[in-house]
C-alpha positions in Angstrom: 0.0 0.0 0.0 1.4 3.4 -0.9 1.2 6.3 1.6 2.5 9.8 0.7 2.4 12.7 3.2 2.6 16.0 1.3 4.3 18.9 3.0 2.5 21.4 0.7 -0.4 21.7 -1.7 0.2 20.2 -5.1 0.8 22.7 -7.9 1.1 22.7 -11.6 4.5 22.3 -13.1 6.4 20.7 -16.0 5.8 17.1 -17.1 8.0 14.7 -15.3 10.0 12.1 -17.2 12.0 9.0 -16.2 15.7 9.0 -16.9 18.1 6.2 -17.6 20.1 6.7 -14.3 17.0 6.3 -12.1 16.9 4.5 -8.8 13.7 2.5 -9.0 11.5 2.0 -5.9 9.1 -0.9 -5.4 5.8 0.5 -3.9 4.1 -2.9 -3.6 6.3 -4.3 -0.8 6.2 -1.4 1.5 5.3 2.2 2.2 7.2 5.5 1.9 6.7 8.9 3.3 8.0 12.2 1.7 8.6 15.2 3.9 10.3 18.6 4.0 10.4 19.2 0.3 11.0 22.7 -1.1 8.6 22.1 -4.0 5.9 19.6 -4.9 4.0 19.7 -8.2 1.7 17.4 -10.2 0.6 17.1 -13.7 -1.3 14.3 -15.5 -1.0 12.0 -12.5 2.8 12.4 -12.2 4.0 13.9 -8.8 7.5 15.4 -8.6 9.3 16.2 -5.4 12.4 18.4 -5.4 14.6 20.4 -3.0 16.1 18.5 -0.1 13.3 16.0 0.4 13.4 13.5 3.3 12.1 10.1 2.1 11.3 7.4 4.8 11.0 3.8 3.5 9.2 1.2 5.6 9.2 -2.6 4.7 7.7 -5.3 6.8 10.4 -7.1 8.7 13.1 -4.7 7.7 14.5 -1.6 9.6 13.2 1.8 8.5 15.5 3.6 6.0 15.7 7.4 5.5 17.1 8.9 2.3 17.7 12.6 1.6 17.5 13.8 -2.0 20.7 15.4 -3.2 20.8 18.9 -4.8 20.6 17.5 -8.3 18.0 14.8 -7.7 14.2 14.6 -7.7 11.6 12.0 -6.7 9.1 11.2 -9.5 5.9 9.1 -8.6 3.4 7.8 -11.2 0.9 5.3 -10.0 2.8 2.4 -8.5 6.0 3.4 -10.1 8.6 5.7 -8.5 12.2 6.7 -9.1 14.9 9.0 -7.8 16.3 10.7 -10.9 18.9 13.3 -11.7 17.6 16.8 -12.6 18.8 19.0 -15.4 18.5 22.2 -13.2 21.9 23.7 -13.0 21.1 26.3 -10.3 18.5 25.8 -7.6 17.4 29.4 -8.0 15.9 28.5 -11.3 12.1 29.1 -11.2 10.4 25.7 -11.9 6.8 24.5 -11.4 5.6 27.0 -8.8 2.5 28.7 -7.3 2.6 32.4 -8.0 -0.7 33.2 -6.2 -2.8 32.2 -3.3 -4.6 28.9 -3.6 -7.8 27.5 -2.0 -7.6 24.3 0.1 -10.3 22.0 1.6 -12.5 24.4 3.6 -11.9 28.0 4.5 -8.1 27.8 4.1 -6.2 29.8 1.5 -2.5 29.0 1.2 0.3 31.2 0.0 3.6 29.4 -0.6 7.1 30.6 -0.6 7.4 31.3 -4.3 4.3 33.5 -4.2 5.8 35.4 -1.2 9.0 36.1 -3.2 7.1 37.0 -6.3 5.2 39.7 -4.6 8.4 41.5 -3.3 7.0 41.8 0.2 8.4 43.9 3.0 6.2 42.1 5.6 3.3 39.7 5.6 0.9 42.6 5.3 2.0 43.0 1.6 1.6 39.2 1.0 -2.0 39.2 2.2 -3.0 41.7 -0.5 -3.5 38.6 -2.7 -6.6 37.4 -0.8 -10.1 38.0 -2.1 -11.4 41.4 -1.1 -7.9 42.8 -0.7 -6.0 45.0 -3.1 -2.6 46.5 -3.7 -2.7 49.3 -1.1 -1.0 52.7 -1.0 2.4 52.0 0.4 3.3 53.6 3.7 5.4 51.7 6.3 5.4 54.6 8.8 1.8 53.7 9.8 1.0 50.5 11.6 -0.6 47.8 9.5 -3.6 45.6 10.4 -6.1 43.7 8.3 -9.8 42.8 8.4 -11.3 39.8 6.6 -14.7 39.4 4.9 -16.1 42.8 5.9 -16.8 46.2 4.4 -15.6 47.8 7.7 -13.1 50.6 7.5 -12.6 54.3 7.4 -14.5 56.5 5.1 -13.0 56.7 1.6 -13.1 60.5 1.9 -10.6 60.3 4.7 -7.0 61.2 4.2 -5.9 58.0 5.9 -6.4 54.3 5.2 -5.9 53.3 8.9 -8.5 51.0 10.3 -10.0 52.7 13.4 -13.2 53.1 15.3 -15.5 50.5 16.8 -16.6 49.0 13.5 -13.2 48.2 11.9 -11.4 48.0 15.3 -13.4 45.0 16.6 -12.7 43.2 13.3 -9.0 43.9 13.3 -8.8 43.0 17.0 -10.3 39.6 16.3 -7.5 38.5 13.8 -5.2 35.9 15.4 -1.6 35.5 14.0 0.3 32.3 14.8 3.9 31.5 13.9 4.7 27.7 14.0 1.5 27.2 16.0 2.6 29.7 18.7 0.2 32.6 19.1 1.6 36.1 18.7 -0.2 38.5 21.1 -0.7 42.2 21.2 -3.2 41.9 24.1 -0.6 43.1 26.5 0.3 46.3 24.6 -0.7 49.3 26.7 1.1 52.2 24.8 -1.9 54.6 25.2 -2.0 57.9 27.0 -5.8 58.4 27.6 -7.4 55.0 27.6 -9.5 55.9 30.6 -11.6 58.3 28.5 -11.2 57.3 24.8 -12.8 54.7 22.6 -11.2 51.2 22.9 -10.3 51.6 19.2 -8.9 55.2 19.2 -5.5 55.8 17.6 -2.7 56.9 20.0 0.5 58.8 19.5 -0.2 59.7 15.9 1.1 62.8 14.2 0.6 64.2 10.7 2.4 67.0 8.8 3.7 68.1 5.5 6.3 65.2 5.7 3.7 62.5 6.2 1.9 60.6 8.9 3.5 58.6 11.7 1.5 56.0 13.7 3.4 53.5 15.9 2.0 50.1 16.8 -1.3 50.4 18.5 -3.0 48.6 21.4 -6.3 46.8 20.8 -5.8 46.4 17.1 -4.1 43.0 16.9 -0.6 42.3 15.8 1.2 45.0 13.7 1.8 43.1 10.5 4.9 45.3 9.7 6.7 43.5 12.5 6.6 40.1 10.7 9.2 39.9 7.9 9.1 37.2 5.2 12.7 36.1 4.9 12.4 32.6 6.4 8.6 31.9 5.7 7.8 28.7 3.9 4.1 29.2 3.6 1.2 31.3 5.0 -2.3 29.8 5.6 -5.3 32.1 6.1 -8.5 30.9 7.5 -11.3 33.4 7.1 -14.0 31.1 8.0 -14.3 28.5 10.8 -10.9 27.3 12.3 -10.3 24.0 14.0 -11.1 23.8 17.7 -7.4 24.0 18.4 -7.4 27.7 17.7 -9.0 30.4 19.9 -8.9 34.0 21.0 -10.2 35.2 17.7 -13.4 36.4 16.1 -12.4 37.5 12.5 -9.8 35.1 11.1 -6.6 33.2 11.6 -3.2 33.7 9.9 -0.9 30.8 10.3 2.8 31.3 9.4 5.2 28.3 9.0 8.9 28.4 8.9 11.2 25.4 8.5 14.8 24.6 9.4 16.5 23.1 6.3 19.6 23.2 4.2 19.6 26.2 1.9 22.3 28.3 0.2 23.2 31.7 1.5 20.8 34.2 0.0 21.1 38.0 0.1 18.1 40.2 -0.6 17.8 43.9 -1.2 14.5 45.7 -1.9 13.6 49.3 -2.5 10.3 51.1 -2.9 9.2 54.7 -2.3 11.7 55.8 0.3 11.8 52.3 1.9 14.7 49.9 1.5 15.2 46.5 3.0 18.2 44.1 3.3 17.9 40.5 4.2 20.1 37.4 4.7 19.1 33.8 5.1 21.2 30.6 5.3 20.4 27.0 6.1 22.7 24.3 7.3 22.3 20.5 7.2 23.6 19.1 10.5 24.3 15.5 11.5 21.6 13.1 12.6 18.8 14.6 10.7 19.2 18.1 12.1 19.1 21.4 10.4 19.8 25.1 11.3 18.3 28.1 9.6 19.5 31.7 10.3 17.9 34.9 9.0 18.4 38.6 9.6 17.0 41.7 8.1 16.9 45.5 8.3 14.2 47.8 6.9 14.2 51.6 6.8 11.2 53.6 5.7 10.9 57.3 5.3 7.7 59.0 4.1 9.4 62.0 2.5 13.1 61.4 1.7 13.6 65.1 1.2 13.1 65.8 4.9 13.6 62.5 6.8 11.3 63.8 9.5 9.0 60.8 9.6 10.6 57.3 9.6 10.3 53.7 10.7 13.1 51.1 11.2 12.9 47.4 11.7 15.7 45.0 12.8 14.9 41.3 13.0 17.0 38.2 13.6 15.9 34.6 13.9 17.6 31.3 14.6 15.7 28.1 13.9 17.0 24.6 14.8 15.1 21.5 13.8 15.4 17.7 14.0 13.3 15.1 12.2 13.6 11.4 12.9 11.2 8.6 12.6 10.0 9.2 16.2 10.8 12.8 17.1 10.3 16.1 15.3 11.3 19.3 17.1 11.7 23.0 16.1 13.4 25.4 18.5 13.3 29.1 17.5 14.8 32.2 19.0 14.1 35.7 17.6 14.9 39.3 18.4 13.3 42.3 16.8 13.4 46.1 17.2 10.9 48.4 15.7 11.4 52.2 16.0 9.1 55.0 14.9 10.5 58.5 14.8 8.6 61.7 14.2 11.0 64.7 14.3 9.9 68.3 14.7 9.7 70.4 11.5 12.3 73.2 11.9 9.7 75.6 10.5 7.1 74.6 13.1 7.9 75.7 16.6 4.8 74.0 18.0 5.3 70.7 16.1 4.8 67.4 17.8 7.8 65.0 18.4 6.9 61.3 18.7 9.4 58.5 19.3 8.5 54.9 19.8 11.0 52.1 20.4 9.9 48.5 20.8 12.3 45.6 21.4 11.0 42.0 21.5 12.6 38.8 22.6 10.9 35.5 21.8 11.7 31.8 22.2 9.5 29.0 21.1 9.6 25.2 20.7 7.5 22.7 18.8 7.8 19.1 19.8 6.1 16.0 18.3 6.7 12.4 19.3 5.4 9.4 17.2 4.5 6.4 19.2 5.9 3.3 17.5 5.2 -0.3 18.1 2.7 -3.0 17.0 -0.8 -3.3 18.2 -3.7 -0.8 18.4 -2.9 2.5 20.0 -5.3 5.1 21.3 -2.9 7.9 20.3 -0.3 7.8 17.5 1.5 11.1 18.3 1.8 13.5 21.2 3.0 17.0 20.9 3.6 20.3 22.7 4.1 23.9 21.6 5.4 26.5 24.0 6.3 30.1 23.4 7.6 33.0 25.6 7.7 36.6 24.4 9.0 39.6 26.4 9.1 43.1 25.0 10.2 46.6 26.1 8.1 49.4 24.7 8.8 53.0 25.2 6.9 55.9 23.6 7.3 59.6 24.1 5.4 62.6 22.8 6.8 66.1 23.2 5.6 69.5 22.0 6.1 73.1 23.0 3.3 75.1 24.7 3.1 78.9 25.1 -0.4 79.6 26.5 0.4 81.3 29.7 0.4 79.9 33.2 -2.6 77.6 33.8 -3.9 75.6 36.8 -4.2 71.9 36.6 -5.4 69.1 38.9 -3.0 66.7 40.6 -5.0 65.2 43.5 -5.3 61.4 43.7 -8.5 61.4 45.8 -11.7 63.3 46.2 -10.6 66.7 47.6 -10.7 70.5 47.3 -7.2 72.0 47.3 -4.8 74.6 46.0 -4.0 73.9 42.4 -0.6 73.8 40.8 0.3 76.0 37.8 2.2 75.3 34.6 5.0 77.6 33.5 3.9 80.3 31.0 5.7 78.3 28.3 7.1 74.8 28.5 7.6 71.6 26.6 4.7 69.2 27.4 6.0 65.6 27.7 4.2 62.3 27.8 5.9 59.0 28.3 4.5 55.4 28.3 6.9 52.7 29.4 5.5 49.2 28.9 7.0 45.8 29.4 4.5 43.2 28.0 5.1 39.6 28.6 3.0 36.7 27.3 3.3 32.9 27.5 1.6 30.4 25.2 1.4 26.7 25.8 -0.4 23.9 23.9 -0.3 20.1 24.4 -2.2 17.7 22.3 -2.4 14.0 21.4 -3.5 12.7 18.0 -4.8 9.3 16.9 -6.3 7.5 13.9 -9.1 5.0 13.9 -10.5 3.2 10.9 -13.8 1.4 11.3 -14.8 -1.8 9.7 -16.8 0.2 7.1 -13.6 2.2 6.2 -14.6 5.4 8.1 -11.4 7.1 9.0 -11.3 9.2 12.2 -8.3 11.4 12.7 -8.9 12.7 16.2 -7.1 14.9 18.6 -7.5 16.3 22.1 -5.6 19.2 23.6 -5.2 21.9 26.1 -4.3 25.6 25.5 -2.9 28.1 28.1 -2.2 31.8 27.7 -0.8 34.2 30.2 -0.3 38.0 29.7 0.9 40.8 31.9 2.6 44.2 31.6 5.4 45.0 34.0 6.2 48.5 32.8 6.5 51.8 34.6 3.3 52.9 32.8 2.2 56.5 32.0 4.0 59.5 33.3 5.2 62.9 32.2 4.8 66.7 32.6 2.4 67.7 35.2 -0.8 69.1 33.7 -0.6 67.1 30.5 -3.7 67.6 28.4 -5.8 68.7 31.4 -5.0 72.4 32.1 -8.0 74.7 32.7 -8.1 78.2 31.3 -10.8 80.0 33.3 -12.7 79.6 36.6 -15.6 77.3 36.3 -13.9 75.2 33.6 -13.6 71.4 33.8 -11.2 68.8 32.5 -10.7 65.0 32.4 -7.5 64.9 34.4 -4.5 62.8 33.6 -2.3 61.3 36.3 0.7 58.9 36.4 -0.3 55.3 36.2 2.1 52.5 37.0 1.3 49.2 35.1 3.4 47.0 37.3 1.6 48.0 40.5 -1.9 48.3 39.1 -2.3 45.8 36.2 -3.2 42.2 37.0 -2.1 39.4 34.8 -4.7 37.7 32.6 -5.0 34.1 31.8 -6.9 31.9 29.4 -7.4 28.2 29.5 -9.0 26.0 26.8 -9.7 22.4 26.3 -10.6 21.1 22.9 -11.4 17.9 21.0 -11.4 17.5 17.3 -12.4 14.6 15.0 -11.6 14.8 11.3 -13.7 12.2 9.5 -12.9 10.9 6.1 -14.9 8.4 4.0 -14.6 7.3 0.4 -17.8 5.5 -0.7 -18.1 2.7 -3.3 -19.2 5.2 -5.9 -15.9 7.1 -5.3 -17.7 10.0 -3.7 -15.7 11.5 -0.8 -16.9 12.9 2.5 -14.7 15.1 4.8 -16.0 16.4 8.1 -14.1 18.2 10.7 -16.0 18.2 14.0 -14.6 20.3 16.9 -15.6 21.4 20.4 -13.7 24.0 22.4 -14.2 25.1 26.0 -12.6 28.5 26.9 -12.1 30.1 30.3 -11.0 33.6 29.4 -10.3 35.8 32.5 -12.8 33.7 34.4 -15.5 33.9 31.7 -16.4 30.5 30.0 -17.4 29.9 26.4 -18.4 26.7 24.7 -17.5 26.9 21.0 -18.8 24.1 18.7 -17.3 24.1 15.2 -17.9 22.0 12.1 -16.6 22.0 8.5 -17.8 19.5 6.0 -17.4 18.8 2.3 -18.9 16.2 0.0 -17.0 15.5 -3.3 -18.6 14.0 -6.4 -15.9 13.6 -9.0 -14.9 17.1 -9.9 -17.7 18.8 -7.9 -17.5 19.6 -4.1 -20.1 21.0 -1.8 -18.8 22.7 1.4 -20.5 24.0 4.6 -19.3 25.2 8.0 -20.6 26.7 11.2 -18.8 27.7 14.4 -18.5 30.0 17.4 -15.4 31.9 18.3 -14.5 34.4 21.1 -11.9 37.1 21.7 -10.8 38.1 25.2 -10.5 41.9 26.0 -6.9 43.3 26.1 -5.1 44.6 29.1 -5.5 48.2 27.7 -9.3 47.7 27.7 -9.5 46.1 31.2 -7.1 48.4 33.1 -7.5 52.1 32.2 -6.8 53.5 35.6 -9.0 55.8 37.6 -10.9 58.6 35.9 -10.2 62.1 37.4 -12.7 64.9 36.9 -11.2 68.3 37.7 -13.2 71.6 38.1 -11.6 74.9 38.8 -13.5 76.7 41.5 -11.5 79.9 41.5 -8.4 81.5 39.9 -6.9 84.5 41.9 -3.8 86.3 40.7 -1.9 89.3 42.0 1.0 89.9 39.7 4.3 89.8 41.5 2.8 88.4 44.7 0.6 85.3 44.2 -1.2 83.0 41.8 -3.8 80.9 43.5 -6.2 78.3 42.0 -8.7 76.4 43.9 -9.4 73.0 42.4 -11.8 70.2 43.2 -11.2 66.7 42.0 -13.7 63.8 41.9 -12.2 60.3 41.3 -14.2 57.4 39.6 -12.8 53.9 39.4 -11.8 53.4 35.8 -11.0 49.7 35.4 -13.3 47.5 33.4 -13.0 44.1 35.1 -16.6 43.2 34.1 -15.7 43.1 30.4 -16.5 39.7 28.8 -15.1 38.2 25.6 -16.6 39.3 22.3 -18.0 36.5 20.2 -18.8 35.7 16.6 -21.0 33.1 14.9 -19.5 32.2 11.6 -21.3 30.4 8.9 -20.4 29.6 5.3 -21.4 27.4 2.4 -19.5 26.9 -0.8 -18.9 24.9 -4.0 -15.7 23.9 -5.8 -15.7 22.7 -9.3 -12.8 21.4 -11.3 -13.1 22.1 -15.0 -10.6 20.9 -17.6 -9.1 24.3 -17.8 -9.6 25.8 -14.3 -10.6 25.2 -10.7 -13.6 27.3 -9.5 -14.3 28.1 -5.8 -17.4 30.0 -4.6 -18.2 30.7 -1.0 -21.1 32.4 0.7 -20.8 33.5 4.3 -22.7 35.2 7.1 -20.8 36.3 10.2 -22.5 37.8 13.3 -20.3 39.6 15.8 -21.9 40.4 19.2 -20.7 41.6 22.6 -18.1 43.7 20.7 -16.2 46.4 22.6 -17.4 50.0 22.5 -18.0 52.9 24.8 -21.0 54.2 26.7 -21.6 57.7 28.2 -22.5 57.6 31.8 -24.2 60.5 33.5 -22.5 61.5 36.8 -23.5 63.9 39.6 -21.0 65.5 42.0 -21.4 67.8 45.1 -19.6 70.8 43.8 -18.0 72.8 46.7 -19.0 76.4 47.4 -16.0 78.2 48.7 -15.6 81.5 50.5 -12.3 83.2 49.7 -10.5 85.6 52.1 -7.7 87.9 50.8 -5.8 90.5 52.8 -3.3 92.7 51.0 -0.6 90.8 49.3 -1.0 87.7 51.4 -2.0 84.4 49.7 -5.8 84.0 49.8 -7.4 81.4 52.0 -10.6 79.5 51.3 -13.4 77.8 53.3 -16.0 75.4 52.1 -19.4 76.8 53.0 -21.7 74.4 51.2 -22.3 72.3 48.0 -24.4 72.3 44.9 -25.3 69.6 42.4 -23.1 69.5 39.3 -23.7 67.1 36.4 -21.2 65.8 33.9 -20.6 62.8 31.5 -17.9 60.2 31.5 -17.1 57.4 29.0 -16.7 53.7 29.9 -15.7 50.7 27.9 -18.4 48.0 27.7 -19.5 45.0 25.7 -22.1 46.8 23.5 -21.3 46.5 19.8 -22.8 44.2 17.2 -22.1 43.8 13.5 -23.0 41.5 10.7 -21.2 40.6 7.4 -22.9 38.8 4.6 -21.1 38.2 1.3 -19.8 36.1 -1.5 -16.2 35.2 -2.3 -14.9 33.7 -5.5 -11.5 32.3 -6.6 -10.7 30.9 -10.0 -7.3 29.2 -10.8 -6.8 28.6 -14.4 -4.4 25.9 -15.7 -1.3 27.0 -17.4 -1.7 27.7 -21.1 1.5 26.0 -22.3 1.5 27.5 -25.7 1.6 30.9 -24.2 3.4 30.0 -20.9 0.6 31.9 -19.2 -0.8 31.4 -15.7 -4.1 33.2 -14.9 -6.0 33.7 -11.7 -9.1 35.6 -10.7 -10.7 36.5 -7.4 -13.7 38.6 -6.4 -15.7 39.4 -3.3 -19.0 41.1 -2.4 -19.9 41.9 1.2 -22.5 44.0 3.0 -21.8 45.0 6.6 -24.3 46.4 9.2 -22.9 47.8 12.4 -24.4 49.6 15.4 -24.2 49.8 19.2 -26.6 47.7 21.2 -30.2 48.9 21.6 -29.5 49.6 25.3 -26.7 52.1 24.6 -28.3 55.4 23.5 -26.6 58.7 22.8 -26.8 61.0 25.9 -26.9 64.8 25.1 -27.6 67.7 27.4 -30.6 69.9 26.1 -29.6 73.1 24.4 -32.1 75.0 26.7 -31.7 74.0 30.3 -34.8 72.4 31.8 -35.2 71.5 35.5 -37.1 68.3 34.6 -34.6 66.9 32.0 -30.9 66.7 32.8 -30.1 64.8 29.6 -31.9 63.5 26.6 -31.5 59.9 25.3 -31.5 59.3 21.5 -31.1 56.3 19.2 -27.4 56.0 18.2 -26.4 56.2 14.6 -25.8 53.0 12.6 -23.9 52.3 9.4 -24.4 50.1 6.4 -21.4 49.5 4.1 -21.3 47.6 0.8 -18.2 46.6 -1.0 -17.4 44.7 -4.1 -13.9 44.2 -5.5 -12.2 41.9 -8.1 -8.7 41.2 -9.2 -7.0 39.4 -12.1 -3.5 38.1 -12.2 -1.7 37.2 -15.4 1.8 35.6 -15.1 3.8 34.9 -18.2 6.0 32.1 -16.8 8.9 30.7 -18.8 10.7 28.1 -16.6 13.6 27.4 -19.0 14.6 31.1 -19.0 13.6 31.7 -15.3 11.3 34.6 -16.3 8.0 35.8 -14.9 6.1 38.8 -16.2 3.2 39.5 -14.0 0.2 41.8 -14.5 -2.2 42.4 -11.6 -5.4 44.3 -12.0 -7.6 45.7 -9.1 -11.2 46.6 -9.8 -13.2 48.7 -7.3 -16.8 47.9 -8.3 -18.9 49.0 -5.3 -17.9 51.1 -2.3 -20.8 52.6 -0.5 -21.2 53.7 3.1 -24.5 54.9 4.5 -24.6 56.5 8.0 -28.0 57.1 9.5 -29.1 60.6 10.4 -30.0 61.9 13.9 -33.5 61.4 15.2 -35.3 64.5 16.2 -37.2 63.0 19.1 -35.8 61.5 22.3 -36.4 57.9 23.3 -36.0 58.8 27.0 -34.4 61.2 29.4 -32.4 61.3 32.6 -33.9 63.4 35.4 -32.1 65.5 38.0 -31.8 62.5 40.3 -30.1 60.5 37.5 -33.0 58.2 37.0 -33.5 57.0 33.5 -37.0 57.3 32.1 -37.9 55.8 28.8 -40.6 57.5 26.6 -43.2 55.3 24.9 -43.1 55.4 21.1 -46.3 57.3 20.7 -45.3 60.0 23.1 -41.8 60.9 21.8 -43.1 63.9 19.8 -45.2 65.3 22.7 -44.6 69.1 23.1 -43.8 68.5 26.8 -40.4 67.2 25.6 -39.8 70.1 23.2 -36.6 71.2 25.0 -35.2 67.8 24.2 -36.0 68.0 20.5 -32.8 68.4 18.5 -32.0 69.4 15.0 -32.3 66.5 12.5 -29.4 65.5 10.3 -29.8 63.7 7.0 -28.3 60.3 6.1 -24.8 60.7 4.8 -23.5 58.7 1.9 -19.8 58.2 1.1 -17.8 56.0 -1.1 -17.5 55.7 -4.9 -21.2 56.4 -5.6 -22.1 54.8 -8.9 -18.5 55.0 -10.2 -16.1 52.1 -10.7 -12.3 52.3 -10.7 -9.6 50.1 -12.2 -5.9 49.9 -11.5 -3.1 47.9 -13.1 0.3 46.8 -11.7 3.2 45.2 -13.5 6.0 42.9 -12.2 8.9 41.4 -14.0 11.2 38.7 -12.3 14.2 37.2 -13.9 16.7 34.8 -12.4 20.1 33.9 -13.8 22.1 30.7 -13.5 24.8 32.6 -11.7 22.5 32.9 -8.7 21.1 36.3 -9.2 17.4 37.1 -9.3 16.1 40.6 -10.2 12.6 41.8 -9.9 11.2 45.2 -10.8 7.6 46.4 -10.5 5.4 49.4 -11.1 2.2 49.9 -9.3 -0.5 51.9 -11.1 1.6 51.5 -14.3 -0.6 53.9 -16.3 -0.5 56.7 -13.6 -4.2 56.7 -13.2 -5.9 59.3 -11.0 -8.8 58.2 -8.9 -11.8 60.3 -7.8 -15.2 59.2 -6.7 -18.5 60.4 -7.9 -18.4 63.3 -5.5 -15.1 64.6 -6.8 -13.1 63.5 -3.8 -9.8 61.6 -4.1 -10.3 57.9 -3.5 -7.7 57.0 -0.9 -7.9 53.2 -1.5 -6.4 53.7 -5.0 -2.7 53.3 -4.9 -0.7 56.0 -6.8 2.1 55.3 -9.2 5.2 53.8 -7.5 8.3 51.9 -8.5 10.1 49.2 -6.7 12.9 46.6 -7.2 14.3 43.6 -5.6 17.7 41.9 -6.1 18.6 38.6 -4.5 21.7 36.4 -4.8 22.2 32.8 -3.9 25.7 31.6 -3.3 
């Protein structure tokens, strides 16, 4: 019986032939297993393996034998015949049978292999993911953090001058994307580099600055992993699951990005890339060690400047990685150590005295290990393999913001408890400084056991059970800086949300997540040659003490060249430390400001403190459903997927009405002596404060299509197509109204309650790829087209009439539907606003990008590319520039293999 384990998805390549110097292999008397190949491709029933393959032969009654393919050998398999044959490839840099674009797999998985990574000339995995349906070649700017959303029309308005994903709608989607490297979760949950999280939205952008030289936005808390921080030098493949993941994977609501690296023998390769003020240098080398061991080393440096003429806005990345691996018949192990440093610098414009300076320096140390043990021996075994994955990451993050203020001496609050006191004053002019020192640490651990059971009716069950554990904390010094930062008060009677120092190490508690899961992957081939695949999973999460049971199922039924797919599953995402621990909220009110030039400056301040932490936050959740078909035609493979995703318990903010006893003070002043004060009574004072809650919901319904055409040999042309359509509806929960004080004070109504606005966004995009691929000459000429077909965003208008009110005792009173226009509430009526529409309108836009890649037998590979090759200008129907449309840009990549 023949058994072949593939290390990658089969791809189209040149027809294999048998040579006279072949080493024949008898497949009838034993089994063999093929692993760790650089390339695997198939055509007309012939499978070819090349590039350092490990071949394990097993024969009954004989010891297991392992053979490694040499550099000039390949394994060719056709039916029951196989042979190791020499290859005529002179240099292993020669481009052979490859995958140049992303490919669909069994269910929701889309795989991007190494050659597609190199073909795209990527600076990070964020560039690689632009191949996915619904994505596009984006305007290039590496000085702003990069995140991604899947299967949604969420995002900033196209009329905006920034393409950053922010706000509750897109923020919840980006926050729910999980990134894993070698099955170790990368976490941004412990990032707390925020200066006003006690008052702002959970998805507000922090430490951002814009100017004539560009925009700088360092890595952000609450938005998931910054994709700029993950280089592509040593990546073998990327798998993206936009639908329902296996039960093994948790702490996500939007999608899963799985990155795999391998330790293997490979020649020394040097890479250099340049594009729009950004250059990158990379080095990789793989060593074959004794006893089935290998060592891979990679290092890289990237420098990005928005405007090379000034160098005021810049981003630097340094990354190193060492990966050691061993693979025997019983043990497989990968040990990885990495160090990275990411620096964002925003210098002051010499012509702008009040300009903002931002510096952010993040250093990260990570170690991880993947272990798998195969249980040998005769007899039936409950589990065939056991494995463990463990990862530890420790980072130091330091962010500073500085700018010059010349606004005169102003009072500010600095009390840490409820009190009335003499306020401090700022200097007349000074440099305002804010610092955030974070030291996030996270630990990930997974242990699992896998087994295979085949019933008497040939139902194959590949089952696994496992346990996840996550631990996260922040040991940094926290927020500190110039007294009075962002909270000075200009005149008596004024108020401010005060800012105080906040130490993370003393005030932030560690979070933990536990999960147990069981998975059964069922396979059955029926007598009519129909095939059934079903992945059944159940996951039980305990996230910060909150439990969630997540059932998941993916299934497919194949009838010859036609496959029907369906899936359903629940996923959950725990809140971040930055959402849980915001620190107390301080409300400062200036009761009096008394100044006698040359003698005294006295301010009387009252501070009210409200606990600010949000320990009651629960995980957000998402029900994900999809149904799809795959059809294999003689000339192409067609994939169509329909999906509906429902996010609930998402993170948002609510305004809370507060009432304080404002002190009445009597001030005594004699001559030039400093005035004294006495509290003689109190009066009611009302104000609003924000709080982070679970109160957002969103739905995404759409279609996604991928078409992979077979290579047209006469033209050496490989063609691909993908398209997506999605409609997104988002709003706060019904119980979270807008709270607004009436324009005309009314003793009966302290605040009016109104329905919150909601949005509906519709998006449709398509993309073609045409790759002229000439293997014998090592040449690829690629043409990529992006088509923006629909981009509409509708925001509801304000209601005139209130749905309720808050009385002077802070009681909430709801108004019945038929009474909301009653004249007794006329002081609560507000001016209406019309629905606003943004996007492309009825216009469509199209962009074209060109890539040319050529390798030489000497070891050189050169790539050049032009985005927006025809220098098209993009404006929507309303005459506004369409910011999603990438302008013309040039880039190049040179690599050399020794």
